C-alpha positions in Angstrom: -12.8 55.8 -8.1 -14.7 56.4 -11.3 -18.3 55.3 -11.8 -17.1 52.8 -14.5 -14.9 51.1 -12.0 -17.8 50.7 -9.7 -19.8 49.2 -12.6 -17.0 46.7 -13.2 -17.0 45.6 -9.6 -20.7 45.2 -9.6 -20.6 43.3 -12.8 -18.0 40.9 -11.4 -20.1 40.2 -8.3 -23.3 39.6 -10.2 -21.7 37.3 -12.7 -19.8 35.2 -10.1 -22.9 33.3 -9.0 -24.9 33.3 -12.3 -22.8 33.1 -15.4 -20.2 30.6 -14.0 -22.6 27.8 -13.3 -20.8 24.6 -13.9 -17.4 26.3 -14.3 -16.6 27.1 -10.7 -13.9 24.4 -10.7 -12.3 25.5 -14.0 -10.5 28.9 -14.1 -11.0 30.2 -17.6 -9.8 33.4 -19.2 -10.5 35.1 -22.6 -8.5 37.2 -25.0 -10.4 39.9 -26.9 -8.4 41.1 -29.9 -10.8 44.0 -30.3 -9.9 45.2 -26.8 -6.4 43.9 -26.5 -5.1 47.2 -25.2 -8.0 48.0 -22.9 -8.1 45.6 -20.0 -11.1 47.4 -18.4 -13.4 46.9 -21.4 -12.1 43.4 -22.0 -12.7 42.4 -18.3 -16.1 43.9 -18.4 -17.1 41.8 -21.4 -15.3 38.8 -20.0 -17.1 38.9 -16.7 -20.4 39.3 -18.5 -19.7 36.1 -20.4 -18.5 34.2 -17.2 -14.7 34.3 -17.6 -12.4 34.6 -14.7 -9.6 36.6 -16.2 -8.6 38.4 -19.4 -5.4 38.8 -21.5 -4.1 42.3 -22.3 -1.2 43.3 -24.5 1.7 44.9 -22.6 2.3 48.5 -23.8 5.4 49.8 -25.6 7.4 52.1 -23.3 6.7 55.8 -23.6 9.1 57.5 -26.0 10.2 54.6 -28.1 7.4 55.0 -30.6 8.1 58.7 -31.2 11.9 58.1 -31.5 11.3 55.3 -33.9 8.9 57.3 -36.0 11.3 60.3 -36.2 14.2 58.1 -37.4 12.1 56.0 -39.8 12.4 56.6 -43.5 8.8 55.7 -44.1 9.3 52.3 -45.6 6.6 49.9 -44.3 5.4 52.0 -41.5 1.7 52.4 -41.4 -0.1 55.7 -41.1 -1.2 56.7 -37.6 1.4 54.4 -36.0 1.3 56.2 -32.7 0.6 54.5 -29.4 -2.8 55.4 -28.0 -3.0 56.3 -24.4 -4.2 53.5 -22.1 -7.1 54.6 -20.0 -7.6 51.2 -18.3 -4.8 51.9 -15.8 -7.0 54.6 -14.1 -10.2 52.7 -14.3 -9.3 49.5 -12.3 -8.0 48.9 -8.8 -4.7 47.0 -8.3 -6.8 44.0 -7.0 -8.1 43.5 -10.6 -4.7 43.7 -12.2 -3.2 41.3 -9.7 -6.0 38.7 -9.9 -7.9 39.0 -13.2 -5.4 40.2 -15.8 -2.7 38.2 -17.6 -0.2 40.1 -19.8 0.9 39.1 -23.3 3.9 40.2 -25.2 2.8 41.2 -28.7 4.4 43.0 -31.7 4.8 46.8 -31.2 2.0 48.6 -33.0 4.4 50.8 -34.9 6.1 47.7 -36.4 2.8 46.4 -37.8 2.5 46.9 -41.5 -0.7 47.9 -43.2 -1.0 44.5 -44.9 -0.8 42.6 -41.7 -3.3 44.9 -40.0 -5.9 44.0 -42.6 -5.3 40.3 -42.2 -7.8 38.4 -40.0 -6.2 35.0 -40.3 -3.1 35.5 -38.2 -2.8 32.6 -35.7 -2.5 33.4 -32.0 0.8 31.4 -32.2 2.3 34.2 -34.3 1.6 36.8 -31.6 4.9 38.7 -30.8 6.8 36.8 -33.6 8.3 40.0 -35.1 9.5 41.2 -31.8 11.0 37.8 -30.9 12.7 37.6 -34.4 14.3 40.9 -33.8 15.5 39.8 -30.4 16.9 36.4 -31.3 17.7 36.3 -35.0 21.3 36.6 -36.1 20.4 37.3 -39.7 18.5 40.1 -41.4 18.1 42.3 -38.3 20.0 45.6 -37.9 21.7 46.2 -34.6 19.6 49.4 -34.1 16.4 47.4 -34.4 17.7 44.8 -32.1 18.5 47.4 -29.5 15.0 48.9 -29.9 13.4 45.4 -29.5 15.4 44.8 -26.4 14.2 48.1 -24.8 10.6 47.3 -25.8 10.7 43.8 -24.4 12.2 44.7 -21.0 10.0 47.8 -20.8 6.9 45.6 -21.3 7.9 43.2 -18.6 8.8 46.0 -16.2 5.4 47.5 -16.7 3.8 44.1 -15.9 5.9 43.9 -12.7 4.8 47.5 -11.8 1.1 46.6 -12.2 1.5 43.3 -10.2 0.3 41.3 -13.1 0.7 37.6 -12.0 1.7 36.1 -15.4 2.9 37.1 -18.9 2.4 35.0 -22.0 5.6 35.0 -24.1 5.9 34.3 -27.9 6.5 30.9 -29.3 10.1 29.6 -29.4 11.6 30.6 -32.8 12.5 27.6 -34.9 14.1 29.4 -37.7 15.5 28.1 -41.1 19.0 27.7 -42.0 20.9 28.6 -38.8 21.0 25.1 -37.2 24.2 24.6 -35.2 23.8 20.8 -34.7 22.3 17.9 -36.4 19.4 17.8 -33.9 16.8 19.0 -36.4 13.3 18.0 -37.7 12.8 18.3 -41.4 9.2 19.2 -41.9 7.1 18.9 -45.1 3.4 19.0 -45.5 3.2 15.3 -44.8 5.4 15.4 -41.6 4.0 18.6 -40.0 1.3 17.5 -37.6 -0.6 20.8 -37.7 0.0 22.6 -40.9 -1.7 26.0 -40.8 -1.4 26.5 -44.6 -4.6 26.3 -46.6 -5.3 23.0 -48.3 -8.2 24.2 -50.5 -6.1 24.8 -53.6 -6.8 22.4 -56.5 -4.1 19.7 -56.9 -3.0 21.2 -60.2 -2.5 24.6 -58.7 -0.4 23.1 -56.0 1.7 21.4 -58.5 2.4 24.7 -60.3 3.6 26.3 -57.1 6.6 24.4 -55.9 6.6 24.0 -52.1 9.8 24.9 -50.3 10.7 22.2 -47.8 11.3 23.8 -44.3 14.1 22.8 -42.1 13.1 23.4 -38.5 15.7 23.0 -35.8 14.8 22.7 -32.1 18.5 23.6 -31.4 18.8 26.6 -33.6 20.8 29.7 -32.7 17.5 31.6 -32.4 16.2 29.0 -29.9 19.4 29.3 -27.8 19.2 33.1 -27.9 15.6 32.9 -26.7 16.6 30.6 -23.9 19.4 33.0 -22.8 16.8 35.8 -22.7 14.3 33.8 -20.7 17.1 32.6 -18.3 18.1 36.2 -17.7 14.5 37.3 -17.2 13.7 34.5 -14.8 16.6 35.5 -12.5 15.8 39.2 -12.6 13.8 41.1 -10.0 10.8 40.9 -12.3 10.4 37.3 -11.4 12.4 36.9 -8.1 10.8 39.9 -6.4 7.6 40.7 -8.2 6.9 37.0 -8.7 5.8 37.4 -12.3 5.3 34.0 -14.0 6.6 33.5 -17.5 4.2 31.4 -19.6 5.8 30.5 -23.0 3.3 29.7 -25.7 3.9 26.2 -27.0 2.0 25.0 -30.1 0.9 21.4 -29.9 3.4 19.9 -32.3 6.1 17.4 -31.5 9.0 19.7 -32.4 7.7 22.6 -30.4 7.2 20.4 -27.3 10.8 19.2 -27.6 12.1 22.7 -28.2 10.4 23.9 -25.1 11.8 21.1 -22.9 15.3 22.0 -24.2 14.7 25.6 -23.3 13.5 24.6 -19.8 16.7 22.6 -19.3 18.8 25.6 -20.4 16.9 27.8 -17.9 17.9 25.4 -15.1 14.2 24.3 -14.7 13.4 27.7 -13.2 10.1 27.7 -11.2 9.2 31.0 -12.8 9.2 29.5 -16.3 6.1 27.6 -17.5 4.2 27.0 -20.7 0.8 27.7 -22.2 -0.1 24.9 -24.5 -1.7 26.4 -27.6 -4.3 24.6 -29.8 -5.0 26.6 -32.9 -6.1 24.2 -35.5 -8.1 20.9 -35.9 -6.3 17.7 -35.0 -6.2 14.7 -37.4 -7.2 11.5 -35.6 -4.2 9.7 -37.1 -1.9 12.0 -35.1 -3.6 11.3 -31.8 -1.5 8.4 -30.6 1.8 10.3 -31.2 0.6 13.4 -29.5 -0.9 11.4 -26.6 2.4 9.8 -25.7 4.3 13.1 -26.2 1.8 14.9 -24.0 2.1 12.3 -21.3 5.8 13.0 -20.6 5.3 16.7 -21.4 2.7 17.2 -18.6 5.4 16.0 -16.2 8.4 17.6 -17.6 7.0 20.9 -19.0 5.8 23.1 -16.1 2.4 23.3 -17.8 0.5 26.3 -16.5 -2.4 26.6 -18.9 -3.9 25.6 -22.2 -5.2 27.9 -24.9 -8.1 27.1 -27.2 -8.1 29.3 -30.3 -11.6 29.8 -31.7 -10.2 28.5 -35.0 -9.8 25.1 -33.5 -13.5 24.8 -32.8 -16.0 23.2 -35.2 -19.7 24.0 -35.6 -22.5 21.6 -34.7 -25.8 21.4 -36.5 -27.2 24.4 -34.6 -24.1 26.5 -35.3 -22.7 26.4 -31.8 -18.9 25.7 -31.2 -17.8 22.2 -30.6 -14.5 20.2 -30.7 -13.6 17.2 -32.7 -13.4 13.8 -31.1 -9.6 14.0 -31.1 -9.7 17.3 -29.3 -12.3 16.0 -26.8 -9.9 13.1 -26.0 -7.0 15.5 -25.4 -9.3 17.6 -23.2 -10.0 14.6 -21.1 -6.4 13.6 -21.0 -4.9 17.0 -20.0 -7.7 18.1 -17.6 -7.9 14.6 -16.0 -4.2 15.0 -15.1 -3.8 18.7 -14.4 -7.4 20.0 -14.1 -7.0 21.2 -10.5 -4.2 23.6 -11.3 -4.6 24.3 -15.0 -5.6 27.7 -16.4 -7.8 27.7 -19.5 -7.8 30.5 -22.1 -10.1 31.1 -25.1 -8.5 33.4 -27.7 -8.6 34.4 -31.3 -10.7 36.6 -33.4 -14.3 35.8 -34.3 -15.9 36.2 -37.8 -17.9 39.4 -37.9 -21.2 37.6 -38.3 -20.7 35.1 -35.4 -22.1 35.4 -31.9 -23.0 39.0 -31.7 -25.6 39.7 -28.9 -28.1 42.5 -29.7 -25.6 44.1 -32.1 -23.0 44.5 -29.4 -19.5 43.1 -29.2 -18.7 39.6 -30.2 -19.0 37.0 -27.4 -17.1 33.8 -26.7 -19.6 32.7 -24.1 -20.6 29.7 -26.1 -17.0 28.5 -26.3 -16.7 28.7 -22.5 -20.0 26.9 -22.1 -18.9 24.1 -24.3 -15.6 23.7 -22.5 -17.5 23.7 -19.2 -19.7 21.0 -20.6 -16.6 18.9 -21.4 -15.3 19.6 -17.9 -18.5 18.2 -16.4 -18.4 14.9 -18.4 -17.4 11.6 -16.8 -14.9 10.8 -15.4 -13.5 14.4 -14.8 -15.9 15.3 -11.9 -14.9 12.1 -10.0 -11.2 12.8 -10.6 -11.2 16.5 -9.8 -14.2 17.3 -7.6 -14.6 14.3 -5.3 -14.1 14.6 -1.5 -10.8 12.8 -1.9 -9.6 15.1 -4.6 -10.5 18.2 -2.5 -8.6 16.8 0.4 -5.6 16.1 -1.8 -5.4 19.5 -3.4 -3.2 21.2 -0.8 -0.7 18.3 -1.0 -0.3 18.3 -4.8 3.5 18.3 -5.6 4.1 19.5 -2.1 7.2 17.6 -0.9 7.1 16.3 2.7 10.0 14.8 4.6 9.3 11.1 5.5 8.2 10.4 9.1 10.7 9.4 11.8 8.3 6.9 13.4 10.6 5.8 16.2 12.2 9.1 16.8 9.1 11.4 16.7 5.5 11.1 18.0 2.6 11.8 15.6 0.3 14.7 16.4 -3.3 14.3 17.3 -4.4 15.9 13.9 -2.2 13.5 11.9 -3.8 10.5 13.5 -7.2 12.0 12.8 -6.4 12.5 9.2 -5.2 9.0 8.6 -8.2 7.5 10.3 -10.5 9.0 7.7 -9.2 6.6 5.0 -12.3 4.7 3.8 -10.4 1.8 2.3 -7.4 1.0 4.5 -9.1 0.0 7.7 -11.8 -1.9 5.9 -9.1 -4.0 4.3 -7.4 -4.5 7.6 -10.7 -5.6 9.2 -11.2 -8.1 6.4 -7.7 -9.4 6.9 -8.3 -10.0 10.6 -11.5 -11.7 9.9 -9.9 -14.0 7.4 -7.1 -14.9 9.9 -9.7 -15.6 12.6 -11.7 -17.9 10.3 -8.7 -19.8 9.2 -7.4 -20.1 12.8 -10.7 -21.7 13.8 -10.6 -24.1 10.9 -7.0 -25.1 11.6 -7.6 -25.4 15.3 -5.0 -22.8 16.3 -7.0 -21.2 19.1 -7.2 -22.8 22.5 -10.5 -24.2 23.8 -11.8 -22.3 26.9 -15.0 -24.0 27.9 -18.5 -24.9 26.9 -20.8 -22.0 27.8 -24.5 -21.2 27.6 -25.6 -18.0 25.9 -28.9 -16.2 25.6 -30.6 -16.3 22.1 -31.6 -12.6 22.3 -28.0 -11.7 22.9 -26.9 -13.7 19.9 -29.6 -12.0 17.8 -28.3 -8.6 19.0 -24.7 -9.5 18.0 -25.7 -10.8 14.6 -27.9 -7.8 13.7 -25.2 -5.4 14.8 -22.7 -7.0 12.5 -24.6 -7.1 9.3 -28.2 -6.4 8.5 -28.3 -9.2 6.0 -27.4 -11.8 8.6 -30.4 -12.8 10.6 -30.4 -15.2 13.6 -32.3 -17.8 11.5 -29.4 -18.1 9.1 -26.8 -18.6 11.8 -28.3 -20.8 14.5 -29.2 -24.5 14.3 -32.5 -25.1 12.6 -34.2 -26.2 15.8 -37.2 -25.2 17.7 -35.3 -23.2 20.2 -35.5 -19.8 18.4 -37.5 -17.9 20.9 -35.9 -15.0 22.7 -35.6 -16.9 26.0 -33.8 -19.9 24.6 -30.4 -20.8 25.8 -27.8 -22.2 23.4 -24.6 -24.1 24.4 -21.5 -23.4 22.4 -17.8 -24.4 22.5 -15.9 -21.2 23.3 -12.4 -20.5 21.9 -10.1 -17.6 22.6 -7.8 -15.8 20.2 -5.1 -13.4 21.4 -4.6 -10.4 19.1 -1.7 -8.0 19.5 -2.1 -4.5 17.9 1.4 -3.0 17.8 1.7 0.7 17.1 -2.0 1.0 18.0 -2.1 4.9 17.6 -5.6 6.1 18.6 -7.0 2.6 18.2 -8.5 2.2 14.6 -7.0 -1.3 14.2 -8.2 -2.2 17.7 -11.8 -1.3 16.6 -11.5 -3.2 13.4 -10.2 -6.3 15.3 -13.1 -6.1 17.8 -15.6 -5.9 14.9 -13.9 -8.8 13.1 -14.2 -11.0 16.2 -17.9 -10.2 16.4 -18.4 -11.1 12.7 -16.6 -14.4 13.0 -18.3 -15.3 16.2 -21.7 -14.8 14.5 -20.7 -17.0 11.6 -19.6 -19.8 13.9 -22.9 -20.1 15.9 -24.4 -22.4 13.3 -21.6 -24.9 14.2 -22.2 -24.6 18.0 -18.9 -22.8 18.3 -18.1 -19.3 19.5 -15.1 -17.0 19.7 -13.8 -14.4 22.1 -10.6 -12.3 21.9 -8.0 -10.9 24.2 -6.7 -7.8 22.4 -3.4 -6.2 23.6 -2.9 -2.6 22.3 0.8 -1.6 22.4 1.7 2.1 21.7 4.9 4.1 22.6 3.4 7.6 22.2 2.3 8.6 25.7 -0.4 11.0 24.3 -1.9 8.3 22.2 -1.8 5.9 25.1 -3.9 8.4 27.1 -6.4 8.3 24.2 -6.5 4.5 24.2 -7.1 4.5 27.9 -10.0 6.9 27.5 -11.5 4.5 24.9 -11.0 1.6 27.3 -12.8 3.4 30.1 -15.8 4.6 28.0 -16.5 1.9 25.3 -18.2 -1.3 26.4 -16.8 -3.1 23.3 -13.3 -2.6 24.7 -14.3 -4.1 28.1 -15.8 -7.5 27.1 -19.3 -6.0 26.7 -20.1 -5.3 30.3 -23.2 -3.3 29.3 -24.4 -6.2 27.2 -24.2 -8.4 30.3 -26.2 -5.9 32.3 -28.9 -5.6 29.6 -29.2 -9.4 29.4 -28.8 -10.0 33.2 -26.0 -12.4 32.6 -22.9 -12.6 34.8 -19.8 -10.9 33.5 -16.9 -9.7 35.6 -15.4 -6.2 35.6 -12.3 -5.7 33.5 -9.2 -7.0 35.0 -7.0 -6.9 32.0 -4.1 -5.3 33.7 -4.1 -7.9 36.6 -1.5 -10.6 35.9 -3.2 -13.1 38.2 -6.5 -12.7 36.4 -4.7 -12.7 33.0 -3.3 -16.1 33.9 -6.8 -17.4 33.7 -7.4 -17.4 29.9 -8.1 -13.8 29.4 -9.5 -13.1 32.8 -13.0 -14.2 31.8 -15.0 -16.5 34.0 -18.3 -16.5 32.0 -17.3 -15.0 28.6 -19.9 -14.0 26.1 -19.3 -15.0 22.5 -18.1 -12.4 20.0 -16.7 -10.0 22.6 -13.2 -8.7 23.2 -11.3 -7.5 26.2 -8.7 -4.9 25.5 -5.5 -4.3 27.5 -3.6 -1.0 26.8 0.1 -1.1 27.3 2.4 1.9 26.8 5.9 0.8 25.7 8.1 0.4 22.6 7.0 -2.8 20.8 10.6 -3.8 20.5 11.1 -3.8 24.2 8.3 -6.0 25.3 10.6 -7.9 27.8 10.9 -4.7 29.8 7.2 -4.5 30.6 6.0 -6.8 33.5 2.7 -7.8 31.9 4.3 -8.5 28.5 7.1 -10.4 30.2 4.5 -12.6 31.9 2.9 -13.3 28.6 6.2 -14.2 27.0 6.9 -16.7 29.8 3.4 -18.4 29.3 3.0 -19.5 25.7 -0.8 -19.8 25.9 -0.8 -16.0 26.5 1.3 -15.2 23.5 -0.1 -13.6 20.3 -2.1 -15.7 17.7 -2.3 -12.7 15.4 -0.2 -9.5 15.4 -1.6 -6.5 13.5 0.3 -3.4 12.6 0.1 -0.4 10.3 3.8 0.5 10.1 4.0 0.6 6.3 5.5 3.6 4.6 5.2 4.9 1.1 8.0 2.6 -0.1 6.8 -0.2 2.1 9.7 -0.5 4.5 10.8 3.2 4.7 9.2 3.7 8.1 11.0 0.7 9.6 8.3 -1.8 9.6 10.8 -4.7 9.2 12.9 -3.6 12.2 9.8 -3.0 14.4 8.1 -6.3 13.6 11.4 -8.2 13.9 11.8 -6.6 17.3 8.4 -7.9 18.4 9.2 -11.4 17.2 12.6 -11.3 18.8 11.0 -10.6 22.2 9.4 -14.0 22.1 5.8 -12.7 22.4 4.5 -14.5 19.3 3.3 -18.1 19.1 5.2 -20.2 16.6 2.1 -20.3 14.4 1.4 -16.6 14.8 0.0 -14.7 11.8 1.2 -11.3 10.9 -1.1 -8.7 9.3 0.4 -7.6 7.0 1.9 -10.9 5.9 4.3 -9.3 3.3 4.9 -6.0 1.4 6.9 -5.3 -1.8 8.7 -2.1 -2.7 8.2 -0.9 -6.3 10.1 1.8 -8.2 9.6 3.6 -11.5 11.3 6.5 -13.4 9.5 9.8 -13.3 9.7 12.9 -15.4 8.7 16.0 -13.4 10.2 19.4 -13.6 8.0 20.5 -10.8 9.2 17.8 -8.4 12.8 18.4 -9.3 12.4 22.2 -8.8 10.6 21.7 -5.5 13.4 19.4 -4.3 16.0 22.0 -5.2 14.1 24.6 -3.3 14.4 22.5 -0.1 18.1 23.5 -0.1 17.2 26.9 1.5 15.1 25.4 4.2 16.7 24.7 7.7 18.4 21.4 8.0 17.1 21.0 11.5 13.8 23.0 11.8 13.7 22.4 15.6 16.6 24.7 16.0 14.6 27.7 14.7 15.2 30.3 12.0 18.9 30.5 12.9 19.5 26.9 11.9 21.8 26.4 8.9 20.2 25.7 5.5 20.0 22.2 4.2 22.2 22.9 1.1 21.8 21.5 -2.3 23.4 18.2 -1.6 21.2 17.3 1.3 18.1 18.6 -0.6 18.7 16.3 -3.6 19.8 13.3 -1.6 16.7 13.1 0.5 13.6 11.0 -0.5 10.3 12.9 -0.2 6.7 11.9 0.3 4.6 13.6 -2.4 1.2 13.5 -4.0 2.6 13.6 -7.5 0.5 15.7 -9.8 2.5 17.6 -12.5 4.5 14.4 -13.0 4.7 11.5 -15.6 5.7 8.0 -14.7 7.6 7.0 -17.8 7.8 3.2 -17.4 5.8 0.5 -15.6 6.9 0.1 -12.0 9.1 -2.9 -11.1 9.5 -4.7 -7.8 12.7 -4.1 -5.8 12.3 -6.5 -2.8 9.8 -8.0 -0.4 9.6 -8.4 3.3 7.5 -11.1 5.0 6.5 -11.6 8.6 6.9 -13.4 10.9 10.1 -15.2 10.1 9.4 -18.9 10.1 11.1 -21.0 12.7 12.5 -24.5 12.1 9.4 -26.0 13.7 6.9 -23.5 12.4 3.8 -25.6 13.1 2.2 -25.9 16.5 -0.7 -28.3 17.3 -3.2 -27.9 20.1 -1.5 -30.8 21.9 1.7 -28.7 21.9 -0.2 -25.8 23.5 -1.7 -28.0 26.2 1.7 -29.5 27.0 3.5 -26.1 27.1 5.8 -25.2 29.9 7.6 -21.9 30.5 11.0 -23.5 29.9 10.2 -24.5 26.4 12.5 -23.0 23.8 11.0 -20.1 22.0 11.7 -21.1 18.4 9.8 -18.0 17.0 12.1 -15.6 18.8 15.2 -17.5 17.8 14.1 -17.2 14.1 14.3 -13.4 14.3 17.6 -13.2 16.2 20.0 -12.9 13.2 17.9 -11.1 10.6 19.6 -8.7 8.1 17.2 -6.3 6.6 19.6 -4.7 4.1 18.5 -5.0 0.5 19.7 -4.0 -3.0 18.1 -4.1 -6.4 19.5 -3.4 -9.9 16.6 -2.8 -12.3 16.4 -2.2 -16.0 13.5 -0.3 -17.5 13.2 -1.2 -21.1 11.7 1.2 -23.6 7.9 1.5 -23.2 6.1 2.3 -26.5 3.6 4.4 -24.6 6.2 6.0 -22.4 4.2 4.9 -19.3 1.2 6.9 -20.3 -1.2 4.5 -18.7 0.4 5.1 -15.3 -0.3 8.9 -15.5 1.4 10.9 -12.7 2.5 7.7 -10.9 -0.3 7.9 -8.3 -3.6 6.2 -8.9 -5.0 3.3 -10.9 -3.8 2.6 -14.4 -5.7 4.2 -17.3 -7.0 1.1 -19.0 -7.9 3.1 -22.2 -4.3 3.8 -23.1 -3.2 0.4 -24.4 -5.8 0.7 -27.2 -3.5 3.0 -29.1 -0.3 1.0 -28.4 -0.1 -0.6 -31.8 -0.5 2.6 -33.7 2.1 4.4 -31.6 4.8 2.0 -32.7 4.5 3.3 -36.3 6.6 6.3 -36.9 6.7 8.1 -33.6 10.5 8.1 -33.3 12.4 11.0 -31.8 10.6 11.5 -28.5 13.3 12.0 -25.8 12.3 11.7 -22.1 13.9 13.6 -19.2 14.2 11.5 -16.0 14.1 13.7 -12.9 14.1 10.9 -10.4 12.1 7.8 -9.3 8.8 7.2 -7.6 8.7 4.5 -4.9 5.5 2.7 -4.0 4.4 -0.5 -2.4 2.0 -3.5 -2.6 1.1 -5.3 0.5 -0.8 -8.6 1.1 -2.4 -8.0 4.5 -3.6 -11.6 4.6 -4.0 -14.4 2.1 -6.1 -17.4 3.1 -5.1 -20.9 2.1 -8.6 -22.1 3.0 -11.8 -22.4 0.9 -14.3 -19.6 1.0 -16.6 -19.4 4.1 -20.1 -18.2 4.6 -19.1 -14.7 5.4 -16.3 -14.5 2.9 -18.3 -12.8 0.2 -16.7 -9.4 1.0 -13.2 -10.5 0.5 -11.1 -10.2 -2.6 -9.9 -13.3 -4.5 -6.5 -14.0 -6.0 -6.1 -15.6 -9.4 -5.9 -19.1 -7.9 -9.1 -18.7 -5.9 -7.6 -17.9 -2.5 -9.2 -15.2 -0.4 -7.0 -12.3 0.4 -6.9 -8.7 1.5 -4.6 -6.3 -0.2 -3.6 -2.6 0.0 -1.4 -1.0 -2.7 -0.3 2.4 -4.0 1.5 0.9 -7.0 -0.4 1.9 -10.1 -0.7 -1.7 -11.4 -2.7 -2.7 -8.3 -3.7 0.6 -6.8 -6.4 0.5 -4.0 -8.9 3.0 -5.4 -10.2 5.4 -2.7 -7.2 4.9 -0.3 -5.3 8.1 0.5 -3.1 7.2 3.6 0.1 7.0 1.5 1.6 9.0 -1.3 4.6 7.9 -3.4 8.2 8.4 -2.3 10.2 10.6 -4.6 13.9 9.9 -5.1 15.3 12.9 -6.8 18.4 13.0 -9.1 20.9 15.8 -8.7 21.0 16.2 -12.5 18.1 15.1 -14.8 19.0 12.3 -17.3 18.0 12.5 -20.9 16.7 9.1 -22.2 16.6 9.0 -26.0 13.9 7.1 -27.9 14.4 3.3 -27.5 17.0 3.6 -24.7 17.0 1.7 -21.4 17.0 3.3 -18.0 18.9 1.4 -15.3 18.3 2.1 -11.6 20.2 0.8 -8.6 18.8 1.2 -5.1 20.2 0.0 -1.8 18.6 -0.3 1.6 21.4 0.1 4.2 21.6 0.1 8.0 23.8 0.3 11.0 23.1 0.0 14.7 21.4 3.4 14.9 20.1 4.2 11.4 18.5 3.0 8.2 19.0 4.8 4.8 18.7 4.4 1.1 21.3 5.0 -1.6 20.4 5.2 -5.3 21.8 6.0 -8.8 20.8 5.7 -12.4 22.1 5.5 -15.9 20.8 5.5 -19.5 21.9 2.9 -22.0 21.3 3.6 -25.7 20.2 1.1 -28.4 23.8 0.0 -29.0 24.4 -0.8 -25.3 26.6 2.3 -24.7 26.2 4.3 -21.6 24.5 7.5 -22.7 24.5 9.3 -19.3 24.9 8.4 -15.7 24.3 9.8 -12.2 26.4 9.7 -9.1 25.4 7.5 -6.2 23.1 9.6 -4.0 23.2 9.6 -0.2 26.3 7.3 0.3 26.6 6.2 3.8 23.4 8.0 4.7 25.3 11.3 4.7 22.2 13.4 3.9 19.2 11.4 5.0 18.5 8.5 7.3 15.7 7.1 9.6 16.6 6.8 13.2 16.2 3.4 14.9 
């Protein structure tokens, strides 16, 4: 290893901690035109300035230059057009080439004329344009030069594969003049071209003297097709399939180049090896911002965006001479990095003026451009979107397809329970819902009276302080003189029976216990108190063992026995599993207000009649559930069989007729999505085993099964193209004919009384269907972003401007995203003393809601990701068209499955394109009952 290599390694280590302050979460590279063929010097300078990687030109294969020079007649060939020997290949280890270098396909040096060599205004978008013209043009290029170009191009890529370079930047798609093969073209004049690179500093009269030729740019030209054929061949070669070289096609930020690239991607069969490098080379006019915003929204989903290039010519100067970006570019930075910042690569490229940014007479530096981009990256709201704890936890799941759970067929693992329980929002909302239900139950007189009991004031103070530091005893008890610690207060005690079905490791049990304590504290001012009998039902034997451990070690699960010992008050040991004791209103002889007694039962919630204790409770209505709590929701609401499970519980007859379910209802939503990444990932599932439990020898899934299976995914490189629309709603429990029960009914109850609640659930059909039309959205769903997360409320501000002259934006639909909105509990009562934490509906009712639908997203909740329904073939939706979606929820005695299809209707009502019905009869995917 040379001493220079050691210097490079040392430089890299020293700059990693110092020069990248504030940029550790943004991977940024640099292109040095002055060192374009020496990756060693370029990387040395780049590391000095704090960049992570550098771009180097791929060399022309040995022998081609000499052969070309010998055959040339001298016309247009510059002097000294010989390829210099690259010394960087012996000065860097393979680890640098495979991690810190990106290749770029440029024009062969011996093709470069003397005139073009002197030019300093060549845009980075023109890099490699001569080579690509020779490869793809059908006019003006000799067959000999075309053959030479072919050898050069493949030789460059083979060298990149040999050096283990991870990615290669390819030239812009040629949109040549005059060879259009269809009418799909964009006529571009100075007024219509969004980013015209031509100088505008000529006087008006000079411009008038020089007639401007109107360019006809076709996104479907013969050159574009030839380019697509070349990329398709390259993406299926060993260079990409074996060496894993990624192809990053340079795409200028214009509407026609964005559309041309998406057309190329479709022709390349959405190859995962093909991506794009967005290229920004010139200032952006603010009037073009709305059009480019809506175009970028869909492009970020359908374009396999790998990186974004900022040419130094796109930067402005501030008052102190440092680089800055226009307001329009700053907005685009926030838009693109807010969506893709965790996976996006950044590149600073382009030549610097000779007088700019030299340090001590040395080489020009682009450090200030990097520092400015890092400054934009650190501005609100990007850190909260990209660097928060939630964002870090989500990163491994981005666009990673997961098969939906089989909740009744498989048992969750310990780690899975542990992950879900970290959700900071879900269980808080569940706790609020239980609290609201308990408060309303007390107001409506639903809970049976137990007895009038005496309680110690110090105990009440302890309960109140433990619930909320803002609630003191003085605010809760009667304003009487008996506020000393030894005072005894008499209260009327009521008992609620709470069933937690699918209890898992007990998070809902803990929330229910805490809610009982809070409600009991709030009732003391009315000389009332509440206790609860909590029954935790779980079918997973391993989780039951965990629940039993909690039961044996936590006093809050045993009616607060330790509280009784501390206060020297009588409280019996737990007898929750003893039927004879259970027959005496919860097994409590001298219950303490605010405490709960938990009974753990291991069985399938749908088979309650088979368990002796639950059978006893079914036969005695006073022991049945007042509240049933569950967390059986899936990404699509009902896709984890919540309806079948809760109907089974009700069918067993274990619920009182006025029982409350938490959740009360949940609605499935669906929306079209454009995402080449998700579509590609779904296709890749075809090579995975259909039954992983059978081992490596199991047969592959196959393409049909792969594209007829819904997947849970944290959508990232995706674009929701329309606002989501509701499919159907499930509500629980099903009302009986006599769905109100008074306290007199409870006191007069006999075991022979007909169970109306159970009868109401006997003949329930949970099959559903929905036929939905998604009308054209002027913003193409930009406010919904990737389909996961809250709406971007800033997007509608440009809605009116977008409607003016932004025609021609086609959208590719790769499938649909399913989500849900659930009302855990909605109170019909007025707000109570402790209701300040609850949400309020528009009509003033208190409610607790969880949702992953963008229109009502529960910010901070991460327990659910959307459900992706892929399409076998993507559908093109022209500007102004309507996307129709049909989705069915079907079932038989052993399975539940979904079927879906889609079609596109043009402005005249004609069917533009349609898909087949996916997963008919559940042939590829189903959930086991």
